ZAKE-890396 format. One record per residue (C-alpha): residue in three letters; chain; x, y, z. Coordinates in nm, 3 decimals, padded with zeros to 5 digits, always signed. Each point is the difference from the previous one (the first is absolute). Example, Ala and Ser with C-alpha at 12.3 -4.5 7.8 and 13.67 -1.06 7.14 Angstrom:
! ZAKE-890396
<'ALA', 'A', <+01.230, -00.450, +00.780>>;
<'SER', 'A', <+00.137, +00.344, -00.066>>;
***
This chain:
! ZAKE-890396
<'MET', 'A', <+02.059, -00.564, -00.137>>;
<'LYS', 'A', <-00.216, +00.292, -00.119>>;
<'LYS', 'A', <-00.341, +00.044, +00.158>>;
<'LEU', 'A', <-00.296, +00.208, -00.116>>;
<'PHE', 'A', <-00.329, +00.096, +00.165>>;
<'ILE', 'A', <-00.274, +00.089, -00.249>>;
<'TYR', 'A', <-00.309, +00.140, +00.166>>;
<'TYR', 'A', <-00.313, +00.209, -00.012>>;
<'SER', 'A', <-00.103, +00.230, +00.281>>;
<'ASN', 'A', <-00.316, +00.205, +00.017>>;
<'THR', 'A', <-00.010, +00.092, +00.369>>;
<'GLY', 'A', <+00.370, -00.015, +00.088>>;
<'ASN', 'A', <+00.017, -00.358, +00.133>>;
<'GLY', 'A', <+00.206, -00.116, -00.297>>;
<'ASP', 'A', <+00.233, +00.298, +00.037>>;
<'ILE', 'A', <+00.068, -00.100, +00.361>>;
<'VAL', 'A', <+00.088, -00.354, -00.115>>;
<'ALA', 'A', <+00.218, +00.140, -00.281>>;
<'ASN', 'A', <+00.198, +00.215, +00.245>>;
<'TYR', 'A', <+00.047, -00.299, +00.229>>;
<'LEU', 'A', <+00.121, -00.224, -00.284>>;
<'ALA', 'A', <+00.225, +00.273, -00.141>>;
<'GLY', 'A', <+00.176, -00.006, +00.336>>;
<'ASN', 'A', <+00.046, -00.374, -00.048>>;
<'GLY', 'A', <+00.171, +00.007, -00.339>>;
<'TYR', 'A', <-00.298, +00.017, -00.237>>;
<'GLU', 'A', <-00.033, +00.243, -00.285>>;
<'THR', 'A', <-00.357, +00.123, -00.033>>;
<'ARG', 'A', <-00.227, +00.063, -00.296>>;
<'LYS', 'A', <-00.345, +00.148, +00.050>>;
<'ALA', 'A', <-00.283, -00.081, -00.241>>;
<'ILE', 'A', <-00.191, +00.321, -00.061>>;
<'PRO', 'A', <-00.335, -00.015, -00.181>>;
<'LYS', 'A', <-00.065, +00.252, -00.276>>;
<'LYS', 'A', <-00.346, +00.060, +00.143>>;
<'ASN', 'A', <-00.049, +00.062, +00.372>>;
<'LEU', 'A', <-00.274, -00.150, +00.210>>;
<'PRO', 'A', <-00.289, +00.227, +00.102>>;
<'LYS', 'A', <+00.088, +00.245, +00.276>>;
<'THR', 'A', <-00.260, -00.088, +00.260>>;
<'PHE', 'A', <+00.068, -00.304, +00.216>>;
<'PHE', 'A', <-00.339, -00.160, -00.067>>;
<'PHE', 'A', <+00.028, +00.019, -00.379>>;
<'LYS', 'A', <+00.366, -00.095, +00.010>>;
<'ILE', 'A', <-00.086, -00.322, +00.185>>;
<'LEU', 'A', <-00.308, -00.065, -00.214>>;
<'PHE', 'A', <+00.173, +00.052, -00.334>>;
<'GLY', 'A', <+00.336, -00.158, +00.087>>;
<'GLY', 'A', <-00.162, -00.301, +00.165>>;
<'PHE', 'A', <-00.241, -00.053, -00.287>>;
<'MET', 'A', <+00.274, +00.016, -00.263>>;
<'ALA', 'A', <+00.234, -00.225, +00.199>>;
<'GLY', 'A', <-00.285, -00.247, +00.046>>;
<'LEU', 'A', <-00.015, -00.024, -00.380>>;
<'ASN', 'A', <+00.380, -00.048, -00.018>>;
<'LYS', 'A', <+00.033, +00.318, -00.206>>;
<'LYS', 'A', <+00.334, +00.154, -00.085>>;
<'SER', 'A', <+00.099, +00.368, +00.018>>;
<'LYS', 'A', <+00.196, +00.186, -00.264>>;
<'LEU', 'A', <+00.325, +00.101, +00.167>>;
<'ALA', 'A', <+00.197, +00.321, -00.048>>;
<'GLY', 'A', <+00.352, -00.079, -00.113>>;
<'TYR', 'A', <+00.025, -00.343, +00.163>>;
<'ASP', 'A', <+00.330, -00.178, -00.080>>;
<'ASN', 'A', <-00.072, -00.373, -00.018>>;
<'ASN', 'A', <+00.363, -00.100, -00.059>>;
<'VAL', 'A', <+00.115, -00.207, +00.298>>;
<'SER', 'A', <+00.276, -00.196, -00.175>>;
<'ASP', 'A', <+00.272, +00.142, +00.231>>;
<'TYR', 'A', <-00.171, -00.122, +00.318>>;
<'ASP', 'A', <+00.009, -00.339, +00.172>>;
<'GLU', 'A', <-00.273, +00.064, +00.258>>;
<'ILE', 'A', <-00.324, +00.183, -00.064>>;
<'ALA', 'A', <-00.238, +00.095, +00.280>>;
<'ILE', 'A', <-00.339, +00.133, -00.106>>;
<'GLY', 'A', <-00.218, +00.213, +00.227>>;
<'SER', 'A', <-00.370, +00.066, -00.030>>;
<'PRO', 'A', <-00.291, +00.123, +00.206>>;
<'ILE', 'A', <-00.293, -00.239, +00.024>>;
<'TRP', 'A', <-00.318, +00.120, -00.166>>;
<'ASN', 'A', <-00.313, -00.212, +00.020>>;
<'GLY', 'A', <+00.214, -00.297, +00.104>>;
<'LYS', 'A', <+00.227, +00.031, -00.304>>;
<'ILE', 'A', <+00.320, +00.174, -00.099>>;
<'SER', 'A', <-00.029, +00.351, -00.142>>;
<'CYS', 'A', <-00.052, +00.080, -00.368>>;
<'PRO', 'A', <+00.345, +00.162, -00.041>>;
<'VAL', 'A', <+00.166, -00.316, +00.134>>;
<'ASN', 'A', <-00.214, -00.211, -00.237>>;
<'THR', 'A', <+00.169, +00.200, -00.277>>;
<'VAL', 'A', <+00.344, -00.058, +00.150>>;
<'LEU', 'A', <-00.059, -00.375, +00.012>>;
<'ALA', 'A', <-00.137, -00.006, -00.356>>;
<'THR', 'A', <+00.286, +00.199, -00.154>>;
<'THR', 'A', <+00.309, -00.103, +00.198>>;
<'ASP', 'A', <+00.188, -00.321, -00.082>>;
<'LEU', 'A', <+00.073, -00.161, +00.337>>;
<'THR', 'A', <+00.131, -00.325, -00.144>>;
<'GLY', 'A', <+00.300, -00.130, +00.193>>;
<'LYS', 'A', <-00.033, +00.263, +00.273>>;
<'LYS', 'A', <-00.049, -00.059, +00.371>>;
<'VAL', 'A', <-00.340, +00.165, +00.046>>;
<'SER', 'A', <-00.171, +00.106, +00.323>>;
<'PHE', 'A', <-00.306, +00.206, +00.082>>;
<'ILE', 'A', <-00.073, +00.253, +00.269>>;
<'LEU', 'A', <-00.368, +00.080, +00.031>>;
<'TYR', 'A', <-00.139, +00.279, +00.216>>;
<'ALA', 'A', <-00.356, -00.043, +00.117>>;
<'GLY', 'A', <-00.221, +00.201, +00.231>>;
<'GLY', 'A', <-00.118, -00.316, +00.172>>;
<'GLY', 'A', <+00.344, -00.159, +00.017>>;
<'SER', 'A', <-00.090, -00.306, -00.208>>;
<'ALA', 'A', <-00.052, -00.072, -00.368>>;
<'PRO', 'A', <-00.095, -00.368, -00.048>>;
<'LYS', 'A', <-00.151, +00.045, -00.350>>;
<'ALA', 'A', <+00.301, +00.193, -00.126>>;
<'GLU', 'A', <+00.241, -00.252, +00.152>>;
<'LYS', 'A', <-00.188, -00.291, -00.159>>;
<'ASN', 'A', <+00.004, +00.167, -00.343>>;
<'LEU', 'A', <+00.370, +00.084, +00.023>>;
<'ARG', 'A', <+00.086, -00.357, +00.109>>;
<'LYS', 'A', <-00.153, -00.131, -00.324>>;
<'LYS', 'A', <+00.245, +00.203, -00.210>>;
<'PHE', 'A', <+00.293, +00.014, +00.242>>;
<'PRO', 'A', <-00.006, -00.315, +00.217>>;
<'GLU', 'A', <+00.355, +00.054, +00.133>>;
<'ALA', 'A', <-00.039, +00.368, +00.085>>;
<'ALA', 'A', <+00.016, +00.127, +00.356>>;
<'ILE', 'A', <-00.312, +00.204, +00.078>>;
<'THR', 'A', <-00.017, +00.243, +00.290>>;
<'VAL', 'A', <-00.321, +00.178, +00.093>>;
<'LEU', 'A', <+00.038, +00.312, +00.212>>;
<'LYS', 'A', <-00.273, +00.195, +00.175>>;
<'GLU', 'A', <+00.037, +00.363, -00.104>>;
<'PRO', 'A', <+00.378, +00.048, +00.031>>;
<'LYS', 'A', <-00.045, +00.378, +00.005>>;
<'ARG', 'A', <-00.207, -00.030, +00.316>>;
<'TYR', 'A', <+00.181, -00.305, +00.144>>;
<'PRO', 'A', <+00.367, +00.031, -00.105>>;
<'ASP', 'A', <+00.103, -00.271, +00.248>>;
<'THR', 'A', <-00.160, -00.255, -00.238>>;
<'LEU', 'A', <+00.282, +00.059, -00.252>>;
<'SER', 'A', <+00.213, -00.247, +00.194>>;
<'LYS', 'A', <-00.239, -00.275, -00.116>>;
<'ILE', 'A', <+00.112, +00.031, -00.362>>;
<'LYS', 'A', <+00.119, -00.333, -00.142>>;
<'LEU', 'A', <+00.205, +00.016, -00.318>>;
***
């Protein structure tokens, strides 16, 4: 059974999860936006959160949306303004997940993401959803991942 982790990481939390899952048999594919967020933390949070709040999508650089060879797809996203990130909105809009076992790993500064979970449950009622509090800062939380 082939497994793939598709994720976005702005601060390194997603990269920590990707390394963990790679050690557990997952191939990884990072979604990289064509346009970076502003450099300063304040504007990064303001802009990213505002755009995520509007459910905007990001144009991705060279993203391969073909997942036909995989049985399980895990999708990782930071939480911005209570929602998944704009790059992951693009992944979900352009990747055919029909017939795949889908799960989500969300990384949130506060350690919870009730709005994001509720929205994902509407589209993916069977998906396992794990919310981690800053895996880069708290790597012991990786053991909580449910797939």
